[in-house]
FIGU-886947 format. One line per 2 residues: number of its first residue (from 1); for each residue x, y, z of N, C-alpha, C. Coordinates in steps of 0.2 Angstrom, whole numbers. Layout:
<kolros>
NUM> X/Y/Z/X/Y/Z/X/Y/Z; ...
</kolros>
This chain:
<kolros>
1> 667/539/338/662/538/343/656/542/340; 650/539/339/644/543/337/640/545/344
3> 636/550/343/632/552/349/628/547/352; 626/542/349/621/537/352/626/533/356
5> 631/530/354/636/526/358/639/530/364; 640/536/363/643/540/368/638/540/374
7> 632/540/374/627/539/379/629/533/383; 630/527/380/632/521/383/638/522/387
9> 643/525/384/649/527/388/648/531/394; 644/536/393/642/540/399/640/536/404
11> 635/532/403/632/528/409/637/524/412; 641/521/408/647/516/411/652/521/415
13> 653/527/412/658/531/416/655/533/423; 649/534/423/646/536/430/646/530/434
15> 644/524/432/645/518/436/652/517/438; 657/518/433/664/516/435/667/521/440
17> 664/528/440/667/532/445/665/530/452; 659/528/452/656/525/459/660/519/461
19> 662/515/456/666/509/458/673/510/460; 676/515/456/682/517/458/683/520/465
21> 678/524/467/678/527/474/677/521/479; 673/516/477/673/510/482/679/507/482
23> 682/505/476/688/501/476/694/505/480; 695/511/479/700/515/483/699/516/490
25> 693/517/492/692/519/499/689/513/503; 687/508/500/684/502/504/677/503/507
27> 675/498/511/668/499/513/667/504/518; 672/506/522/671/511/527/669/518/524
29> 670/519/517/667/525/514/662/523/509; 658/518/510/654/515/505/648/520/504
31> 647/525/509/641/529/508/643/535/504; 649/536/501/651/541/497/646/541/490
33> 643/547/489/639/547/483/641/551/477; 638/551/472/640/555/466/634/560/465
35> 630/562/470/625/566/469/627/573/466; 633/575/467/635/581/465/638/581/458
37> 638/575/455/640/575/448/634/576/443; 635/581/439/630/582/434/631/578/428
39> 625/575/426/626/571/420/626/575/414; 623/581/414/624/586/408/631/588/408
41> 634/590/413/641/592/413/646/587/410; 644/580/412/648/575/409/647/574/401
43> 641/575/399/639/575/392/643/581/388; 643/587/391/646/592/388/654/591/387
45> 657/588/393/664/586/392/665/581/387; 661/576/386/662/571/381/661/574/374
47> 656/578/374/655/582/367/661/586/365; 664/590/370/669/594/368/675/590/366
49> 677/584/370/682/580/369/682/576/362; 675/575/360/674/571/354/676/576/348
51> 674/582/349/676/587/343/683/587/342; 687/587/347/694/587/347/697/581/343
53> 694/575/345/696/568/342/694/568/335; 689/571/333/687/571/326/690/576/322
55> 694/581/324/698/586/320/703/582/316; 702/582/310/707/578/305/714/582/306
57> 714/588/307/721/591/307/725/589/312; 722/585/318/726/583/323/729/576/321
59> 727/573/316/728/566/315/735/565/312; 738/570/309/745/570/306/750/573/310
61> 750/573/317/754/577/321/760/573/323; 761/567/321/766/562/323/771/561/317
63> 777/561/318/782/560/312/781/553/310; 782/552/303/781/546/300/774/543/300
65> 769/547/301/762/546/300/759/549/294; 758/545/289/755/548/282/748/546/282
67> 744/551/279/737/550/278/735/550/271; 731/545/269/729/545/262/721/544/262
69> 718/545/257/711/543/256/710/537/251; 706/533/254/704/527/250/697/526/249
71> 695/526/243/688/525/241/686/518/240; 681/516/243/679/509/243/673/507/239
73> 673/503/234/668/501/230/663/496/234; 666/493/239/661/488/243/657/492/248
75> 659/497/251/655/501/256/652/507/253; 655/510/247/652/516/244/655/522/248
77> 660/521/252/663/527/256/670/528/255; 672/534/257/679/535/257/682/536/264
79> 687/532/265/690/532/272/697/535/272; 698/539/277/705/542/278/709/536/282
81> 715/535/279/719/529/281/726/532/284; 727/531/290/733/533/293/739/527/293
83> 744/529/290/750/524/289/756/526/293; 757/522/299/762/523/303/768/519/302
85> 774/521/300/780/517/299/784/517/305; 788/511/305/793/511/311/799/515/310
87> 803/516/315/808/521/315/814/518/309; 814/512/308/820/509/304/817/509/297
89> 811/510/295/808/509/289/813/511/283; 815/517/283/819/520/278/826/519/279
91> 828/515/284/835/514/285/837/507/283; 832/502/283/834/495/282/829/493/276
93> 832/494/270/828/494/264/825/487/262; 828/482/265/827/475/263/822/472/269
95> 821/475/274/817/472/279/809/473/278; 806/468/280/799/468/280/796/468/287
97> 790/470/288/787/471/294/780/468/295; 778/466/301/771/464/302/767/470/302
99> 761/469/300/756/475/300/750/474/305; 749/480/308/743/480/313/738/484/309
101> 732/482/308/726/485/306/722/487/312; 722/494/313/718/496/319/711/500/317
103> 706/497/319/699/500/318/698/506/323; 694/510/321/693/516/325/699/520/326
105> 703/522/321/709/525/322/709/532/326; 703/535/325/703/542/328/703/542/335
107> 702/536/338/702/535/346/709/534/349; 713/531/345/719/529/349/725/527/344
109> 725/529/338/730/527/333/737/530/335; 737/537/337/743/540/339/746/536/346
111> 742/534/350/744/531/356/747/524/354; 744/520/350/746/514/348/753/514/344
113> 753/519/340/759/520/336/765/522/340; 765/526/345/770/528/349/772/523/354
115> 767/519/356/768/513/361/772/508/357; 770/506/351/774/501/347/781/503/346
117> 782/510/345/789/512/343/793/512/350; 790/514/355/794/514/362/795/506/364
119> 791/502/363/792/495/364/798/492/360; 798/494/353/803/492/349/810/495/351
121> 810/501/353/816/504/355/819/500/361; 815/498/366/817/494/372/818/487/370
123> 817/484/364/818/477/363/812/473/365; 806/476/367/801/472/370/796/470/364
125> 797/473/358/792/471/352/796/472/346; 795/468/341/798/469/335/795/475/331
127> 798/478/327/795/484/324/789/482/319; 784/487/319/778/485/315/776/491/311
129> 772/490/306/768/495/303/761/495/305; 759/501/307/752/502/309/747/505/304
131> 742/502/302/737/505/298/731/507/301; 729/513/302/723/515/305/718/517/301
133> 711/515/302/706/516/298/702/522/301; 702/528/299/698/533/301/691/533/298
135> 686/533/302/679/532/300/675/539/302; 676/544/299/673/551/301/666/552/300
137> 663/549/295/655/550/294/651/548/300; 646/552/302/642/551/308/639/544/307
139> 639/540/313/637/534/313/639/528/309; 645/530/305/648/526/300/651/519/303
141> 654/520/309/657/514/312/651/509/315; 646/512/317/640/508/319/638/504/313
143> 638/506/307/636/503/301/641/498/299; 647/500/299/653/495/297/655/490/301
145> 654/491/308/657/486/312/652/481/315; 646/482/314/641/477/316/638/472/311
147> 638/466/313/636/460/309/629/459/306; 625/463/310/617/462/308/614/468/310
149> 608/469/308/603/474/310/601/473/318; 601/479/321/600/478/328/592/477/329
151> 591/471/332/584/469/333/582/467/340; 587/465/344/586/463/351/585/469/355
153> 580/469/360/579/475/364/585/477/368; 589/472/371/595/474/375/600/477/371
155> 600/475/364/605/479/360/603/486/359; 597/487/358/595/494/357/596/498/363
157> 595/495/369/596/498/375/603/500/376; 608/495/375/615/496/377/618/501/372
159> 616/501/366/619/505/361/615/512/360; 610/512/364/605/518/363/604/519/355
161> 602/513/352/601/513/345/593/514/343; 592/519/339/585/521/337/584/518/330
163> 578/518/328/576/515/321/580/518/315; 581/525/316/584/528/311/592/527/310
165> 595/523/314/602/522/314/603/515/310; 607/516/304/608/510/300/614/505/304
167> 613/499/303/617/494/306/618/488/302; 623/484/303/623/477/300/627/477/294
169> 632/481/292/635/480/286/643/478/287; 644/474/292/651/473/293/654/468/287
171> 650/464/284/653/460/278/656/465/273; 652/470/271/655/474/266/661/478/268
173> 661/480/275/668/483/277/673/478/277; 672/472/279/677/466/279/680/466/272
175> 675/466/267/678/465/260/682/471/258; 680/477/260/685/483/259/692/482/262
177> 692/479/268/699/478/271/703/473/267; 700/467/265/704/462/262/705/463/255
179> 700/466/251/700/466/244/703/473/241; 702/478/245/704/485/243/710/488/247
181> 709/488/254/715/491/258/721/487/258; 720/481/260/726/477/261/731/476/255
183> 728/475/249/732/474/243/735/481/242; 732/487/243/735/493/242/741/494/247
185> 741/492/253/746/492/258/752/488/256; 750/482/254/755/477/253/759/478/246
187> 756/482/242/759/484/235/764/490/236; 762/494/241/766/500/242/771/500/248
189> 771/495/252/775/495/258/778/488/259; 784/488/262/787/481/264/784/478/269
191> 779/474/268/775/471/273/777/463/274; 776/460/280/776/453/281/769/451/280
193> 768/448/274/761/446/272/759/440/276; 763/437/280/761/431/284/759/433/291
195> 760/440/292/759/442/299/755/449/299; 748/448/299/743/453/299/739/453/306
197> 739/458/309/735/459/316/729/463/315; 724/461/317/718/465/317/716/467/324
199> 716/473/325/715/476/332/708/480/332; 704/478/337/698/482/338/695/482/345
201> 692/488/346/690/489/353/682/490/353; 678/488/358/671/489/358/668/486/352
203> 664/490/348/661/487/342/667/484/337; 673/487/338/678/485/334/680/478/336
205> 680/477/343/681/470/345/676/465/343; 670/467/342/664/463/339/666/461/332
207> 668/466/328/670/465/321/676/460/321; 681/461/325/686/456/325/684/449/326
209> 679/448/330/676/441/331/673/438/325; 669/443/322/666/441/316/671/440/310
211> 676/443/310/682/442/305/685/435/306; 686/434/313/689/427/314/685/421/312
213> 678/422/311/674/417/309/673/416/302; 677/421/298/676/420/291/682/416/288
215> 680/411/284/685/406/281/691/409/278; 690/414/274/695/417/270/698/423/274
217> 698/424/280/701/429/283/708/429/283; 712/434/281/719/434/280/723/436/286
219> 719/437/292/723/439/298/726/433/302; 732/434/304/735/429/308/734/430/315
221> 733/436/317/733/438/324/727/442/325; 723/442/331/718/446/333/719/449/340
223> 718/455/340/719/459/347/712/462/348; 708/458/353/701/460/354/700/463/361
225> 699/469/361/698/473/367/691/475/368; 688/473/374/682/474/376/676/474/371
227> 676/468/368/671/467/362/664/467/364; 660/470/360/652/471/361/649/465/359
229> 650/459/363/647/453/361/640/453/363; 637/458/366/630/458/368/626/460/362
231> 629/461/356/625/463/350/620/457/349; 614/459/348/609/454/347/609/448/350
233> 609/449/357/609/443/362/615/438/360; 621/441/359/627/437/359/627/432/353
235> 624/434/347/623/430/341/630/428/339; 635/432/340/642/430/337/645/424/340
237> 642/422/346/645/416/349/641/410/347; 636/410/343/632/405/340/635/402/334
239> 640/405/331/643/403/325/650/399/326; 651/394/322/657/390/322/663/393/318
241> 669/392/321/675/394/318/676/389/312; 679/392/306/681/388/301/687/384/302
243> 688/378/299/694/375/299/699/378/294; 705/379/297/711/382/293/717/378/293
245> 721/379/288/728/376/288/733/379/293; 731/384/297/735/387/302/731/389/308
247> 734/390/313/730/392/320/731/399/321; 726/403/320/726/410/322/727/411/330
249> 731/417/331/732/418/338/727/424/340; 724/423/346/719/428/348/721/430/355
251> 721/437/356/722/440/363/715/444/365; 712/442/371/706/445/373/707/449/379
253> 704/455/380/705/458/386/699/463/387; 698/465/393/692/469/395/695/473/402
255> 692/479/403/693/482/409/690/479/415; 693/479/420/691/476/426/685/480/429
257> 684/486/427/678/490/430/673/492/425; 673/487/420/668/488/414/661/485/416
259> 661/481/422/655/478/424/654/479/432; 648/480/434/647/481/441/647/474/444
261> 651/473/449/652/466/453/645/465/456; 644/458/457/638/456/460/638/457/467
263> 644/457/470/644/458/478/645/465/480; 643/470/476/643/477/477/638/479/483
265> 641/482/488/636/483/494/630/487/492; 624/486/495/618/489/493/618/497/493
267> 622/499/498/622/507/499/626/510/493; 631/506/490/634/509/484/630/508/478
269> 627/502/477/623/500/471/617/505/470; 614/508/476/608/512/475/610/519/473
271> 617/520/473/619/527/470/620/527/463; 620/521/460/621/520/453/615/522/449
273> 615/526/444/609/528/440/606/522/437; 599/522/437/596/516/435/598/514/427
275> 599/519/423/601/518/416/607/514/416; 612/516/420/618/512/420/617/505/422
277> 613/504/427/612/497/430/609/493/424; 604/496/421/601/492/415/606/491/409
279> 610/495/408/615/494/402/620/489/405; 622/489/411/627/484/414/624/477/413
281> 617/477/415/614/470/414/614/468/407; 613/472/403/612/471/396/619/469/392
283> 624/472/395/631/471/392/635/465/395; 635/465/402/640/460/405/646/460/402
285> 650/465/402/656/466/398/662/461/401; 662/460/407/668/456/410/666/449/410
287> 660/447/412/658/440/411/657/438/404; 656/443/399/656/442/392/662/440/389
289> 668/443/392/674/441/389/676/434/391; 674/432/397/675/425/399/671/420/395
291> 665/422/393/661/418/388/665/417/381; 668/423/379/671/422/373/677/418/373
293> 681/418/379/687/414/380/684/406/380; 679/405/383/677/398/384/674/396/377
295> 671/400/373/669/399/366/674/397/362; 680/401/362/685/400/357/689/393/359
297> 689/392/366/693/386/368/689/379/366; 682/380/366/678/374/363/679/373/356
299> 679/379/352/680/378/345/686/375/343; 692/376/346/698/373/344/701/377/338
301> 707/374/336/710/377/330/711/385/331; 712/387/337/714/394/338/718/394/345
303> 723/398/345/727/399/351/725/405/355; 722/405/360/719/410/363/721/412/370
305> 722/418/372/725/421/378/720/427/380; 720/428/387/715/433/389/718/436/396
307> 715/442/397/718/446/403/712/451/404; 711/452/411/707/457/413/712/463/416
309> 711/469/413/715/475/415/712/478/421; 714/476/427/711/479/433/712/487/433
311> 706/489/436/706/497/437/704/501/431; 703/497/425/702/501/419/694/501/417
313> 692/506/414/685/507/412/685/506/404; 679/506/402/678/505/394/682/510/390
315> 682/516/392/686/521/388/693/521/389; 696/517/393/703/517/395/706/510/394
317> 702/505/393/705/498/393/709/497/387; 707/500/381/711/499/375/718/500/375
319> 720/505/379/727/507/379/732/501/382; 731/499/388/735/494/391/733/487/387
321> 727/486/384/726/480/380/731/480/374; 732/486/371/736/486/365/743/484/367
323> 746/487/372/753/486/374/754/479/376; 750/476/381/750/469/383/749/464/377
325> 743/466/374/741/461/369/746/460/363; 749/466/360/753/465/355/760/462/356
327> 762/462/362/768/459/364/766/451/365; 760/450/368/758/443/368/758/439/361
329> 755/443/357/753/440/350/760/439/346; 764/445/346/770/444/341/776/442/344
331> 777/442/351/783/440/354/782/434/359; 776/433/360/774/427/365/775/429/372
333> 775/435/374/776/438/381/771/435/385; 772/432/391/767/430/396/762/425/393
335> 764/422/388/759/417/386/757/411/390; 762/409/394/761/403/399/756/406/404
337> 757/412/406/753/414/412/746/416/409; 745/419/403/739/420/401/735/415/398
339> 739/409/397/735/403/394/730/400/399; 732/401/406/728/398/411/722/403/412
341> 717/401/413/711/405/415/711/407/422; 714/413/423/714/416/429/710/423/430
343> 704/422/428/700/428/428/698/431/435; 698/427/440/695/429/446/699/435/449
345> 696/440/452/699/446/455/697/446/462; 702/447/467/700/447/474/696/453/476
347> 696/458/472/693/465/474/686/465/470; 686/463/464/679/463/460/678/456/457
349> 675/452/462/673/445/459/667/445/454; 668/442/449/663/442/443/659/436/443
351> 661/431/446/658/424/445/655/422/452
</kolros>
């Protein structure tokens, strides 16, 4: 998480806190305010937690998680790669495993790894290898995960992007994944080369959509959590999907509290900081995921499922999204239910 993007998360956090109060207490307590919440104190908390997340020494604290360094000719950077092996890897020498490539590993690789292992132990998921890409350099993710230079005013507002921040090099990062990282993983580990999952959240979700649009993308499954489709006025939705000889499977999700509902009482809305209201209008995270779903349905040649994680905010929605999404993608869990477009929420109506 870079310092510019964290400001976006801060504003969403403040708005979500107010929404959570409203959701739990109902309209009888609608005058509850957050005037006693200091924006500066929240900034300090985010800053301190970010330092912990960025501490590389914490990244190897789980058994069977190996860290390697991979230098990329395509991006000119060196990436720390986390390799999480399943419990049976060294016991079943002839077995191959699906591979999940997780973007922004420093945010949730450990959670994803332990979730996948727990689900496998209970029989709710086949065992998998998880490859996490750590992107430690300042603002490096913003450069690697965005498909174009930030030009639209709403994009600069939503991401708090200034002229000095480089953006728009996702093509090079994609080439790193498919030409450099994946061959290395496939040659050194027993992978099921027909089952590759790309998992991204926020800007990582935007990258997943861009990867899906590439004709030679090697990924069979896409787990797309809270994608930043607002980038440059939703330009990602103006491209067509290529025709393939197979049908990729896509799981979409977003936190139910990532967008301010249109029917929020005026007394509650007036307590939300203006900056948060402006960013909410520029991003439209929940209605955005509905637009992505409709876009993929119109494109065809893709099997798409979607779910709204009720009660989750932008910084928490990736965790339940991974658990539900990976089971839907690899085991087909709840596919019949999720195939229907049931986005309406009785508590937070978005349409």
